[in-house]
N, C-alpha and C positions, 0 to 999 in steps of 0.2 A: 263736687267741684274740686279736681286734681289741684288748680293754682291755688286752693286754700290752705294747702298743707296737708299732713298725714296725721296731726292731732285730732283729739276728740273735739265734738262741737256739743254746744248746748243751745237749744232755742227755744226760748219762751215769747209767749205772746199775750198781751193784755190793752185793754181799751179804758180811757176815760169818758165819763158820762157823755152820751151823745144827745142829751136834751139841751135844748135853750137855756143859758144861764140868765138870771135876772138876779143883778146884785143888789135892786132895791128891795127885795123880799128877804133878805138876810140881816140877822143882827149883828152879824160878824162878817169881816172879810172871807168871803168865800174862794178867794184865791190862795189864802194861806191856811195852814192846817193850824187850829188853836185849840186850846183846851178850855173848857167852860168850867165855872164854878161848881158843876156836878162831876167834875172830872171825865167827862165825854170830850173825844176829839170831835171838831167841826170843822168842814171844809168841803169844797166842792168835790165831789167823788169819793169822800171818804169811806163811805159805807157799801161802794160799787166796787171798784177795781183798783184805786189807789192803794189800800192796804194789799190787795193780791201783787202788785208792782213791787211795794217795799218787801213783801216776803221774798221775791224772788231775787230782788238785790241782795237781800241779808242771805239767802241761800247761795248765788253766786260768790258772795265773798267769803263763805264760810268753805265752800269747795275749792276755792283758788288758793286758802291759806294751807 
């Protein structure tokens, strides 16, 4: 796309879980990432792609620094 400029581009893609979320089945607020007493992180999508999205944001920050 010429109108986008001559610089390099980086495209990343990720998704958050696509299953129906039932908050009543959770012992914590699934819409927030919380650390349990066992030291594990809990939240909707934490084991799916939310960690991948966080990794991409951190990589983009490192590349731009």
